[in-house]
N, C-alpha and C positions, 0 to 999 in steps of 0.2 A: 557509484554516485558519492559525491563528496559528503562525507559526515554522517552517512546513513549504514547502519549495519545491515548485513543481508546473511539470512538463512536458508539454505536450500531446504524444498518443502516437495515432497512427489507427488502429493496429492493434498487438498485442503477440504476440509469440509466444515460449513457454516450452518448451524442450525440445524443439522443432520442432512445437508444437502451437499453435493460436492461442487466447488467450484469451477467453473468453464470459463475459458477465457470468452468474452463476449467479442472480441475480433475474430479470433480463429478457431476458438474450440478447443483448446489445446487444455491440458489437465495439470502441467507441472509448473510451478511458480517457484520466483524466490521470494522469501518472506521480508521486509523492510518497515522497519519504523518509520514514521514520517508525520509531519505536523500539516495542521490544517494551512493550504495556503491561500490567505485573505491580505488583498492588497493594502489595507488600511494597516496590517501589522508592521509591514515592511515600511511603510511611509511614517509611522509613529516611532520605527526602530523597537519596536515590542516584539518583535518573532518568538523569542523564547516564552511567552506567556500564549502562545497561540495552542489550540488545543491538540492533544497527540492521539494517533491512532495507527493503525496497522494497514500497509499497502502489500500486496501480492504482484510481483511482476512476472507476467507470463515468459519463461523461458523460450518460446518459439519466436513471437512476434514483439515483446518488450511492453506490450500494453499493461499500465498500470490499473489495478483494480485497487479503491481504497474504501477503508472501514473506519468509523470514528466513533468507536465503542468498543467495551472490552471483548476480545473474543477467546 
């Protein structure tokens, strides 16, 4: 993915609960730094000010799970 840093994560635990893919149930992910996708950030050309978050991309099906708080 262009401009995103990816880290391999074998298992992810958030608030003492293991993350499982909502689509396929897989437990292995790649961690990505991401920005909140809001149409008006792009329209106003201020995407650099969008809130940052963390996303975990399922290594099996590619479903992207986004979190917008410090994990």
